[in-house]
Every structure is written in C-alpha cells, then in structure tokens.
N, C-alpha and C positions, 0 to 999 in steps of 0.2 A: 078820368078819360085818358090819363097818361099812357096807359098800355095801348089803347085803341089808336091814338094818333101815331104813336111810334110804330105800331104794327102796320098801319096803312102806309106810312112812309117807307117802310121796308118793302112792302109789296109793290110799291110804285118805283122802286129803285131799278137800276140797270140789272138785268138778270145775270146771275152767276150760279155756279154749282151749289153753293151754300144756300142760296135762296130757293133753288129747286128742291133741295132736301128738307128745308124748314117751312115751306109755304103752308103746308097743311097745319102744322103746329102754330103758325102765326095766326091763321084764321081761328083755331081753337082758342087762342088767347083773347081775340076780339069777342068771340061768343061768350067766353067766361066773364068778361067784364060787364056784358049785358046791356050796353047802351045802343047797340046797332040792331035794328029790327031783324027778325029771323029771315024774312024774305030777302034781305040784303046779304045776310050770312050765307044763304044758299048760293047766291050769285058769286060771293067771294070764294066759296069752295070750288066753283067752276073755274075761276081764275087760278086758284092754287093747283087744281088738277091739270089745267092747261100748262102752267109753268113747269110742273113736275114731269109731265109726260112728253113735252116737246123737246126735240134735240136742242141743246144749249145754243148752238150757233144760229139755228132758225129762230129761237126765242129772242136772241139778241138782235137779229135782223128785223124782226117784227117790231120790237121796241124802238129801234132807230128810225124805221120808216114812219112809225106813228108819231113819235114825240120829238125826234130830232130833225126830221126832214119835212115837217109840216108846221107852219106858223100857227095855223088855226087849232093845232093840238099841242102847242108848246107847253111844257111844264113850268115855264118862267111866267109868273103871273103878270108882271108888268109888260111883257111882250104883247099881251092882249089889250092893254090900256093905251100904249103909245109906241109899240114896236121897239126898234133898236135906235131910235133917235136920241139926240143928246138930252132931251127932257127926262130920260129915264134915270140919269145920274143922280139928281137931287133926291128922287124917290128912293133909290137904292141906299143912299147915304142915310136917309131917315130910318129906313128899315134896319140897317146895320146898327144904328144907335139904339133902336128899340130892343134888338137882340142883346146888345151889350148891357143894357140897363137891367136885364134879367139874368145876366151871367152867361150868356151864350156867345162864345167866340167862334168865328168861322175860320176855316182854312183859307189861305190866300187864293186858292183856286175856285172857291165856292162863290156863286152869285146868290145873294140873300133872297131873291124872289123865286128861287127854284122850289117847286112845291114840296118835294120830300124834305128839304131843309126847313121850310115853313112849318110843316107838320111836326118835325122834331121840336121846333120852338113851342108850338102849341101844347106839346106834351109836358112842358115844364112850368106853365102858367095856370092860374085858376081856371076852372071849367067855364065860368061865366065870361071871362075875357077871351078864352079860346073860341067859344061859340060866337061872340061878337065879331072877332076878326074873321072867322069863316064867313059870317054874314056880309062883311065888307067885300069879300071876294066872291060872293055867291053867284053873281051873274057870269063870272069867268068859269067857275067850277061847273055850273050847270051847262054852260055852252059846250065845254069840252066833253062833258058826259053825253050830251045829246049827239054830238058828232061821233063819238065812239059807239053809241048805240046804233047809229046809221051804218057803221062799219061792222056791226055785230062783234065788237071787240069785248072780250071778257074783262078788260080793264075798266069798262063802264061801271062795274060794281063799286070800285073805289070812290068814284065821284058821287054815286048814289048814296054811299055811306056818309060822305062828307056833308051832303045836303041834309041828311037827317040830323046831323050834329049842329047845323047852323041855327042861329037864333032868329033867323028871318028868311023869307023866300027871296029868290032872286028878283031884282028890279026888272020888270017886264020890258021896259023900253031899252035898257042897257043890254038885256039878253037878246032882244030882237036885233039890235045893231050888230052884235057879235055874230049871230047866226046868219045875218045877211051877207057876211063876208064870204067870198067864193072859196071853195075847198081847194087845198093844194094837192097837186099830183106829184107824189114822191118820185115818180119815174121821169118827170119832165125836168131834167137837170138844168136846162137853160133858163126855164122860168124860175126855178128855185134860186139860182145864182142871182138873177135879176131882183127877186124879192128881198134877198138878204143883203143886197149891195146898198146899205144905208150908212149914215154917219156913225162913227164909233161912239160907244157910251163913254161919258166923262165922269170921273169920280173925284171926290176930294176937292182941294183948293182949285179955284178956277172953273168949277162946274157951274153952269148957269142956274140962277135961282128961280127963274120963271118957268117951272115945269108944267107938264100937262095938268089942267085943272082936276081931272078925274083922279090922276095919280096923286097929286098933291093932297086932295081931299082924303084919299085912302090912307096916305101916310099920316096925315094930321089926326085922323080918327084912330089909327093904330097907336100913335103916340099918346093920344088922350086916354087910351085904355090903361096906360101905366098908372094913372092917378088913382 
C-alpha cells in the first residue's frame, strides 16, 4: 500500500504546477497497485482532471477555502477531536514519538496530525498497522468526506479511497457527533476569527497530561500499533 498512501498524500497537498502536471500519473500509480476499487479510481481521475484543468490560482483558492478556512474540513485530524485547545499538545507529542519510532522525522514547521503527513507515515509501516490507524480515524475521515460530497468537491474521492483501506467502519455515534457540527462559511471572516480564537497548542515540557479522552485513546492505540 506504500504507493497508494503516498499518492493520496500528494493529491491532498496544496496544489502547485508540478501536481497539476503529475495528477494523472499519480492516479495511474494508485490504479496499478490495485487496492482501491475501480469506482473510486474513476472519482480520483475526476479530481486529477480538475486539478490539471483549473487555473493554478483558482485551484489554490479552492483548496484554501475548503481545508484552511473551514474547521469542519480541516486536514488536521486532532482539530476534529478537540480543536485548538491545550489538550491537543499531549496527543501531538504522542504522535511525533510514534513517527520517530518508525524513523520518520518531521520538519519543524510540520504538525504531525496533518493528514498528508499522516498518510506519508502510513506508507512506511506494515499494511495491517496502516489499516488499523486509518480505522482509528475513520469517523473523522468519513465526516470530512461527507461534507465534501455535499459541496460536490472532487476531493471527496480521496476520503472515499481511505475508507476502503480502513480495517473498520466509522463509529456511528462519533460520526454523527462530527456531522452535527454546523458548517463553516469561509466568507464570514468575523465568524472564522471568532472560531479560531482559542488557546494555543502546547508541546513538550509543561504540556498538560490530561488531554481529551478521545484523543488520548487514539494516541494510545496508535502507540500500541508499534508493538
């Protein structure tokens, strides 16, 4: 699955001219590995075509509006668990340690719960562990996918692909809780500022140890996958 996870990570990255030129070939690689259903491959090709045919500045604006200006579509997994509160710090530290234990070192500017980075990590671990970790985040992944589907976004295909790679379905109660959250309006700047005005994330020494139970459980299970 190494190729597929890495390819999905690239498709979900901030659009640039290189991605526009390579999008079709990236989907070809996913199809060749043969673990994503053909119906999803067809949807991924629509995304690749959209990326390749859209003006680069427009493609970048669409990406920012969807993933950077909407908390309900954030690509930071822990954002959906407990937002930007201080409880996110211990979860982040645990995830960084999990990455390090498998030889993945992050750049100082990278947050470990950023989905494209998480997918890069999944590409270097055994398939069964990767499927299990996707399963731990299945409710978040499916919720984002459902919201993108409502927006008729071609990026929906990436999340559909990830759900086919998960070792379990999303927890229905957790999924319902996420989908019950009101949608963000990327054009309502005042509301966006208010939503993002929370306490900063704390990392390393001095970070609180009593994080969000759901996040702590997710990290604990991720760490358990090492064994």
